[in-house]
C-alpha positions in Angstrom: 0.0 0.0 0.0 1.4 3.3 -1.1 -0.2 5.5 1.6 0.5 3.3 4.6 2.5 4.6 7.5 4.9 2.3 9.2 5.7 2.7 12.9 8.2 0.3 14.4 7.9 -1.9 11.3 4.2 -2.4 12.1 1.5 -1.8 9.4 -0.9 1.0 10.2 -4.2 2.0 8.6 -3.8 4.8 6.0 -4.0 8.1 7.8 -6.8 9.3 5.5 -8.9 6.1 5.3 -12.2 7.8 6.2 -11.6 10.5 3.6 -10.8 7.9 0.9 -13.9 5.9 1.8 -16.0 9.1 1.5 -14.4 10.0 -1.8 -15.0 6.4 -3.1 -18.6 6.5 -2.0 -19.2 9.9 -3.6 -17.5 8.8 -6.9 -19.6 5.6 -6.9 -22.8 7.6 -6.4 -21.9 10.0 -9.2 -21.0 7.1 -11.5 -24.3 5.4 -10.8 -26.2 8.6 -11.4 -24.3 9.1 -14.7 -25.1 5.5 -15.8 -28.8 5.9 -15.0 -28.8 9.2 -17.0 -27.2 7.5 -20.0 -29.6 4.6 -19.8 -32.6 7.0 -19.8 -31.2 8.8 -22.8 -30.7 5.6 -24.8 -34.3 4.5 -23.8 -35.8 7.8 -25.0 -38.1 8.3 -28.0 -35.7 11.0 -29.2 -32.8 8.5 -29.3 -34.9 5.9 -31.2 -36.0 8.6 -33.7 -32.4 9.7 -34.2 -31.4 6.1 -34.9 -34.2 5.6 -37.4 -33.5 8.9 -39.2 -29.8 8.0 -39.3 -30.5 4.5 -40.7 -32.8 6.0 -43.4 -30.2 8.6 -44.3 -27.5 5.9 -44.6 -29.6 3.6 -46.8 -31.5 6.1 -48.8 -30.2 9.7 -48.2 -29.7 12.2 -51.0 -26.0 11.5 -50.9 -26.7 7.9 -52.0 -28.8 8.9 -55.0 -27.2 12.1 -56.2 -25.9 12.1 -59.8 -23.7 15.1 -59.0 -20.1 14.3 -60.0 -18.5 15.5 -56.7 -21.1 13.5 -54.7 -20.4 10.4 -56.8 -16.6 10.8 -56.3 -17.1 11.2 -52.6 -19.4 8.2 -52.5 -17.1 6.0 -54.4 -13.9 7.0 -52.5 -12.4 4.3 -50.4 -12.7 4.9 -46.6 -9.0 4.3 -46.1 -8.1 7.1 -48.5 -10.5 9.5 -46.7 -9.1 8.5 -43.3 -5.5 8.9 -44.4 -6.2 12.4 -45.8 -8.0 13.5 -42.6 -5.3 12.1 -40.3 -2.5 13.6 -42.5 -4.2 17.0 -42.6 -4.6 17.1 -38.8 -1.0 15.9 -38.2 0.5 18.5 -40.5 -1.5 21.3 -38.7 -0.2 20.1 -35.3 3.4 19.7 -36.6 3.4 23.2 -37.9 2.3 24.6 -34.5 4.7 22.4 -32.5 7.6 23.6 -34.5 7.1 27.1 -33.0 5.6 26.1 -29.7 7.7 28.6 -27.7 5.8 31.4 -29.5 2.4 30.1 -28.5 0.5 31.8 -25.7 -1.5 29.8 -23.2 -4.7 30.0 -25.3 -2.9 28.8 -28.4 -1.3 26.0 -26.5 -4.7 25.0 -25.2 -6.1 25.0 -28.7 -3.1 22.9 -29.8 -3.9 20.4 -27.0 -7.5 20.1 -28.2 -6.2 19.5 -31.8 -3.9 16.8 -30.5 -6.8 15.2 -28.6 -8.9 15.3 -31.8 -6.1 13.6 -33.8 -5.6 11.0 -31.2 -9.4 10.2 -31.2 -9.5 10.2 -35.0 -6.6 7.6 -35.0 -8.6 5.4 -32.6 -11.8 5.9 -34.7 -10.1 4.9 -38.0 -7.9 2.1 -36.5 -9.9 -0.6 -38.1 -9.0 0.7 -41.6 -5.2 0.3 -40.9 -4.9 -3.3 -39.6 -1.6 -4.6 -41.0 1.0 -5.4 -38.4 3.2 -2.6 -39.5 0.3 -0.1 -39.5 -0.9 -1.3 -36.1 2.6 -0.8 -34.6 3.0 2.6 -36.2 -0.5 3.7 -35.0 0.3 2.5 -31.4 3.6 4.3 -31.4 2.0 7.5 -32.8 -0.9 7.3 -30.3 1.7 7.1 -27.5 3.4 10.2 -28.8 0.1 12.0 -29.1 -0.8 11.0 -25.6 2.4 12.3 -24.1 2.2 15.5 -26.1 -1.4 16.0 -24.9 -0.3 15.3 -21.3 2.6 17.8 -21.6 0.3 20.5 -23.1 -2.1 19.8 -20.3 0.6 20.2 -17.7 1.6 23.5 -19.2 -2.0 24.6 -19.1 -2.3 23.6 -15.5 0.9 25.6 -14.7 -0.6 28.6 -16.5 -4.0 28.3 -14.8 -2.4 28.0 -11.3 0.0 30.8 -11.8 -2.7 33.4 -12.4 -3.6 35.3 -9.3 -7.3 35.5 -8.4 
């Protein structure tokens, strides 16, 4: 146990046991309330209607019937090509900002952190399109880099927020 105190080589109860129990109880209650709220949302008529409208759009939306050349080109484009373009565009934007990170103010660094987060989530979303062993390894390595970058930018943001006097 990390928070145990030792006195004369004897194990003791953590000094903040009651506080930890209270925190755990509060977190569990909040988690349970959140789960109930999510279940209610999924059970709602609004959610069902959204699902039906989405299914109808996917199977028979204007995008699926249009004879417009641009729409046809988009419809026939391979998902892997689309994903690669999106990921590349986001990565280039981030790389450009990271090159001159020292010139960014707190707000710009925060926006950069959000961009990194979006790229990280996009990588996870499109992961199924890049399943070769090499692609999987590269994606995992890249995701690790993004996670560390996001964490570092978050730490810089925390420093900035806590350094501002009220």
